[in-house]
Structure formats: C-alpha cells, structure tokens
C-alpha positions, -999 to +999 in steps of 0.1 A: +475+358+655+477+383+684+501+381+714+491+385+749+509+377+782+497+359+813+511+354+847+505+368+882+486+399+890+495+417+859+480+393+834+460+414+809+446+408+774+457+432+747+421+440+741+417+455+775+442+483+767+433+491+731+399+480+719+371+459+733+378+422+731+349+416+707+369+437+682+394+413+668+412+441+650+433+453+680+467+466+669+491+441+685+522+453+667+518+488+681+513+476+716+544+454+713+565+483+701+553+505+731+561+477+756+595+471+741+606+507+741+593+513+776+609+482+790+643+489+773+643+526+784+636+517+820+662+491+822+688+513+805+681+541+830+685+517+859+719+505+846+731+541+841+721+549+877+741+519+889+770+532+868+771+498+850+773+515+816+806+534+811+829+544+783+854+517+775+890+525+784+905+508+753+896+499+718+890+463+725+856+459+709+853+422+716+859+428+753+833+456+752+807+433+735+812+407+762+805+433+789+773+444+772+761+408+770+767+404+807+747+435+815+718+423+793+716+389+808+721+400+843+696+428+843+670+422+816+663+385+824+657+390+860+631+418+857+595+419+846+572+447+834+534+450+830+529+466+796+501+469+771+505+433+761+505+420+796+533+407+819+567+411+802+593+387+815+623+369+800+639+336+804+672+338+824+689+313+802+683+325+767+666+359+772+634+349+754+600+362+765+580+339+787+544+337+801+525+349+770+494+337+751+485+339+714+450+345+700+442+326+668+424+350+644+407+339+611+397+360+582+360+355+576+336+369+551+323+393+578+359+402+589+384+390+615+372+365+641+389+349+671+387+311+667+411+299+694+442+305+717+477+292+721+500+291+752+533+274+759+518+251+784+487+237+767+494+245+731+466+252+706+430+254+719+403+259+693+369+272+705+340+248+704+321+266+677+350+264+653+356+226+655+348+208+623+346+241+603+380+241+588+366+234+554+344+265+555+374+286+566+396+275+537+367+277+511+359+313+518+372+338+492+358+369+508+385+393+520+413+370+508+443+382+488+452+359+459+482+357+436+470+355+400+494+343+373+489+355+337+507+361+304+508+389+279+486+382+249+463+406+230+435+412+237+434+391+269+462+407+289+480+439+277+500+467+292+478+498+296+489+528+276+493+558+298+513+591+300+519+586+337+537+557+354+513+529+365+519+503+392+505+471+404+473+458+388+467+492+372+494+484+346+472+458+328+440+458+307+422+433+285+395+407+284+411+385+312+416+416+334+379+425+331+370+389+338+392+388+369+377+421+381+342+407+377+351+376+396+366+396+424+335+417+427+312+387+429+334+366+453+348+395+473+386+387+471+415+410+463+443+400+439+478+407+427+486+400+390+520+385+383+532+377+348+546+342+344+583+343+347+592+321+317+565+336+295+550+302+287+515+287+291+526+253+304+538+221+287+555+190+299+590+181+289+591+146+274+625+137+288+623+151+323+585+151+328+588+186+343+562+213+336+568+249+328+548+282+325+517+290+344+509+253+350+542+249+369+534+280+391+500+265+400+516+231+408+542+248+430+515+269+447+533+301+437+500+313+423+464+308+435+448+313+401+458+315+364+436+339+345+448+339+309+440+323+275+449+289+291+433+261+271+418+232+290+435+199+280+437+163+291+474+165+301+469+197+321+438+184+339+460+157+353+482+181+373+459+212+379+422+220+381+402+241+357+369+260+361+341+257+337+351+274+303+346+311+299+353+310+262+350+283+235+371+283+203+392+261+179+424+260+160+425+277+126+451+290+101+462+327+099+476+336+065+481+368+045+456+377+018+466+367-017+478+391-043+455+399-073+462+385-107+450+398-141+426+377-163+444+352-185+442+348-223+416+320-220+397+337-192+366+337-214+362+300-205+360+308-168+323+316-165+314+279-169+332+251-151+351+225-171+324+200-163+297+222-179+318+227-210+322+189-213+285+183-208+276+209-234+298+192-260+282+158-252+247+173-254+255+188-288+267+155-301+238+136-286+211+160-299+226+161-335+226+123-336+191+119-322+178+145-347+194+126-376+179+093-365+144+107-358+143+126-391+151+093-409+126+074-388+097+098-391+078+094-424+066+130-422+102+143-425+104+128-460+090+149-488+086+149-526+112+170-543+089+174-574+056+187-561+043+189-597+045+151-600+025+137-570+030+102-583+068+103-582+084+075-562+114+097-553+114+113-517+141+133-499+151+141-463+170+174-455+184+162-422+215+143-432+242+137-406+261+168-415+230+189-417+219+177-383+253+188-368+250+221-386+215+227-373+228+222-337+257+246-342+235+273-357+211+271-327+240+271-302+255+302-317+221+318-320+225+322-358+199+297-370+200+278-403+180+273-434+170+238-422+135+236-408+121+204-393+087+193-406+076+164-384+063+170-349+091+147-334+119+166-351+103+199-341+103+188-304+140+181-307+147+214-323+126+234-298+141+218-267+176+224-281+168+260-287+155+264-251+187+247-239+210+271-258+189+301-246+196+292-209+233+283-215+240+315-235+222+337-210+240+322-180+274+325-198+268+361-207+257+371-173+288+355-156+313+366-183+314+402-172+325+394-137+354+372-149+367+398-173+364+429-151+373+418-116+408+411-103+412+374-095+423+366-059+440+332-058+452+317-025+478+289-026+461+272+003+425+268+013+426+243+041+448+223+065+449+195+038+465+219+014+492+227+040+499+191+046+503+183+009+530+209+003+563+221+018+569+254+000+548+274+026+561+268+061+537+266+090+541+264+128+526+271+162+536+287+195+561+265+213+548+247+244+513+259+238+480+240+237+480+241+199+514+224+198+501+198+223+471+191+200+492+183+170+517+164+191+490+141+205+467+138+175+459+105+158+444+121+126+467+113+096+466+148+081+474+166+114+500+139+123+517+146+090+517+183+098+533+176+132+561+156+115+568+186+093+568+210+122+589+188+146+615+182+119+619+220+115+612+229+151+638+257+153+627+274+121+589+271+123+581+273+160+576+307+175+580+320+211+548+340+211+518+351+190+534+384+180+563+367+165+540+344+145+520+373+131+551+391+121+563+360+102+530+357+084+532+393+072+569+391+060+573+356+046+555+325+031+544+313+065+510+301+078+504+304+116+482+278+134+465+295+163+433+299+182+403+312+161+394+339+186+429+355+184+427+352+146+394+371+147+410+398+168+440+401+146+421+402+112+398+429+126+429+452+129+451+441+100+434+439+067+463+421+051+456+390+071+428+365+068+416+332+082+420+301+060+395+273+062+374+264+092+382+251+126+406+222+130+395+212+165+373+225+194+387+237+227+379+261+256+397+285+280+392+281+317+406+296+350+434+274+363+437+265+400+461+242+419+450+206+421+423+202+448+418+239+453+386+248+471+383+280+450+376+262+417+339+256+423+333+292+435+351+305+404+329+282+382+297+294+397+308+330+392+317+324+356+283+308+350+266+338+366+286+361+342+275+340+313+239+341+321+240+378+326+256+382+292+286+399+306+311+375+290+296+383+256+297+420+263+334+418+273+342+399+241+324+425+220+344+453+238+378+438+232+373+421+198+354+449+180+379+470+160+377+495+133+372+466+109+383+464+073+363+481+046+337+461+029+351+446-003+332+434-033+338+398-042+372+395-058+363+363-075+332+352-094+323+316-090+321+295-122+287+281-129+286+244-122+261+216-124+244+227-093+236+260-110+224+250-144+222+213-143+184+214-146+186+225-182+204+193-191+175+173-175+150+193-196+170+186-227+172+149-220+134+148-213+128+165-247+149+140-266+130+111-250+097+127-258+108+132-294+117+095-298+082+085-286+066+109-309+086+097-338+076+061-331+040+072-330+043+090-363+058+059-379+030+037-366+004+062-376+018+066-411+022+028-415-015+023-407-025+050-431-005+034-459-019+000-451-055+013-453-047+031-486-032+001-502-062-020-490-086+004-506-066+004-538-067-034-540-104-034-535-108-008-563-087-029-586-107-060-579-140-042-586-127-028-619-115-062-630-149-077-624-165-049-644-141-054-672-147-091-674-184-085-677-184-058-703-152-060-724-135-085-745-102-102-738-082-080-762-083-048-742-054-038-720-065-046-685-037-026-668-045+004-690-080+005-678-071+001-642-050+033-643 
C-alpha cells in the first residue's frame, strides 16, 4: 500500500510530487521520511524561538520527560503541514496522524498495479475492474517471492563446494535446485531456499497425530513449496497437496558386494546343476535296462557261437545285464567297449546314447573351466524374502521417511514381517539420514532399504556397494504445496513442460552420471540346468522309444520268416514221404532219407 493525505486545500496525492500516478512504483517511504524530518525540524525551531525548550535545572529525569510530553502534545497536535505525502496533521488526543488515504497496490505479472483505496471514513474501496478477480490475483506466480523448504540429500540438494563464502540460494546445488531454477524461469517467481529445521521429510506421530518435517512446514504455511525428494503418499496427500511427479522410483536394498571365495574340493561338480546330475544317472540306468531288454527281444541280436556248425541249436547274446551297464559306462566316459550291437534296434539305442554323451561331455567341459578359474562371489541375500527369513543381517530405513511409512502400512506378509523386525529394534536399525545408512552398510552386516534412484547414485560412486534384488514397490517424487494452494496446478504444468522437453532426463543424467565402476567380468559362471541342455534328454527318450518299435518289428519279421521256413520244410518232408512210399520198401529208415 501507499499512503497519501487528504483534507483542505493542501490535499495532494504522493504521485503528484514524485512520479506520474500511472506509475505505481512511487517511493512512499522516502516521501514520508522527508515530511517527517521537515515537520519535526520546523516545530522544534518554533519551540526554541518561544524559549519552551531549555536546560533542566535539576537531575529529575522524570519531571523532564513530563515537560517534553507537554511540549509535544501542545505544539505538534495543533499544527498541520503540507508535505510530499499531502496534508500532515495529528489528533490532539493521542497524537496520531489524521486525514490520510491509502492506495491498495497489487503485484501483477506486468508489475505493480493500483487496485483500490482506503480512508478512515469509508474504509476499503476496490476499483470496478478488480471486483471478482481475487482468484487471478492469488493464482499469479509472476514476480512473487516464495519460501521453498528442502532437505540435504545427495544428489538432490547439496552444499556447493567453493573456496569463497557463499550466501543465500548460491549455497546449494543438485537435481532439485536445478528443477527449482527451471520452474522459476517458466513461472517467473523468485524464491528463498530454507532447509527444514528438524531435518525430516514428514511423518505423523501415532500418539499425538502431529506431523513433522517439511510436511509440517507446509501445513503451518511457513513454506510455500517443498522441493526435495519428497515421496507422494496417501497419508501425506490428506494434509498437503502434491504436483504431478517429476521422478518415479521404487524401494530396493543397498548392500555391500560379497567377498570372493576360492573353489571347493568338489567344485568339479558345479558346471552342471544337481538336477542335471540326477537326470544323467536316471538316463544311464534307463538306457542300460532298455538295451538289455531289446537285445533279448530282438532275434537278430542272438548268434551262433559255432559258425562251423550251422545246424547247432545253441545261440548266445552278448548283452547281458552287466554287459549292458558296461556298454553305457564306456560310452559315457568316451572310452568305448568291445561290445558291438548287431540288430538295428540295439544300434539305435547305442547311437542315441553316444549322441547324448557327446552333448553332455561337451557342455560339461566348456563350463568346467569357468568354475575352476574364476573367483566365486556369493551373496548371503538375494532378495527381500531372504532378509525376512533371517536375523543375522540387520536391516533398516530412514526414520520418519516414506520408506518407513510403506513398511508400516503394508499388508504384504513378507514386508509386514520385516516391519516387525525393524520396529522391535527401532533404536538400533533405524537411521537419521541416508549418509548414516550408507556408512552402516560399509562397516557392518547391515542392509539399507532406500529409494532405487539414490541407490543408483551411490553405487555409481562407490564400487563396494550394490543393489540387491528388484523393486519392492513403486512410488514418485512431487513438489509439495500447502493444502488448497493455487500454485499446485501451475507447478504441475511447468513440470509436464520440462518432461516433454526432455529437461528432466537431462538433469538426471547430469547428477547421476559418475565415474562409474570398472567393467568386471562375470564373477560367477552359471550352472547348466534343464533349460540349457534339457533337449538332449528328449532326444534320448525319443531314440529309446524308436528302438523299442524297431525291436518289435524285428521280432515280428523274424517270426514270419521262421514260420515260412518251417512250412516249406514240412512240405518238403511230405513230398519225400510220398516218393519213398512209392519207390522203396518198408524196411528203409524213413528219417534217414528225409535228412
């Protein structure tokens, strides 16, 4: 507001003496100072001329003060003066200035603008063109100065390193500082950054229901904005407003990288998973048994041990049960054996088993070198489930943060169990800030549950730390405002503009990109499982089934041949018997002639 005085002939607006009235930037304070000094000096000279100001004759200070008060009330209140701010006059009773008007000035996007007047008689009078526009006045962010609450957390808000002292907003740097600067450039406001007094993000006390941190400052209107890694949550949305998210993330586990261990005595078994070793043993037993049965069933696997006596009734088979097992071992160890299958069915079994052992041995050999030469890296935990199932490794969160609120409110059994562990050891596992949590991870058996974006930043700069598992939940950061603030929608539009222009991504790349850890070769070779070489077992099974069908075919074919041969032999016998009966006597040996 600007002050002006009215009354009588000397009524003048301050604009008439300093700047034109269409310039709302008239310096009212300077004019008031000039009027005050001029009026006081004039009245003092008048009193001196009348000899009303004189040296006290005694040291009674109280009596002297009473005399001065009488001089002030008798002289000053009865006079008037036409100054730069108009008629200057005082009330005779209390000595206060009377007969003055006030101009109501509003800060608009285009600058200061007069929107009304005030005087003691009629009070506040708004101009016609300003009625009904109070919403637009409050919504405007242009040329406004805002108080911004924040909190120190890398890389969002940090103290800037400098050899010279820094003051005000120049003390800070980081992702949120760049974001705030971009928002100010788009919306045209100025700001003052203030760190939250208690160093907390904002959580509600269960007993008192009171809030703390940045949320409390927004609720009390001690801050206009909260620009920080402040997570949007259900409980916070009930007491403050949030803009649209400027970053999405989730909760994950920060843990130190495991120490290396040397290969064990039985590390030669590691190239194949335990399941594969079991399946190989079952396949060996199955093939040996199938080979034994088919060799017995197929007539072509039986042979005459005395080739010189083709009429011998004695036949043999090399594939006894023990020989069948020995044939499988020889092929598996790539040493072979003196046993050679003769029938097509048994050769199919042997061939498919040789192909199976070829793939298994090749895969084992290729993976064995990695397991015997590299240093094994074994982590005691691989996920949140592993944390919940043990108590040796402690784990915790930042106290009164969004991560703590998530575990406190969750209904998922695993995370609820983790919260029971953390709440029972609250004083030993909870940390005050992220820096304290990172220090505990590096120096003890401690896992720190925190936002994935911060884990990404930390692991880029400390190669002894790593992220364990995936994301536990999904959340987002937003700019906080007091409940019902007209600035929220404008902040949201500006954030969406920065997102579409790619500036949010550029800022994240700027502050998250570090020197990075050197690329490391895989510290652990993966054991070959069913998904890697399971197909060879299918091929083996198909070969065994085929050999069974071939063996049945061989048996039927041989049976048919034997039947035809026996039928031909009986016909030949009948023919010879008829010939014998016609040409020989009864004393001849019939069987001898049939041979």
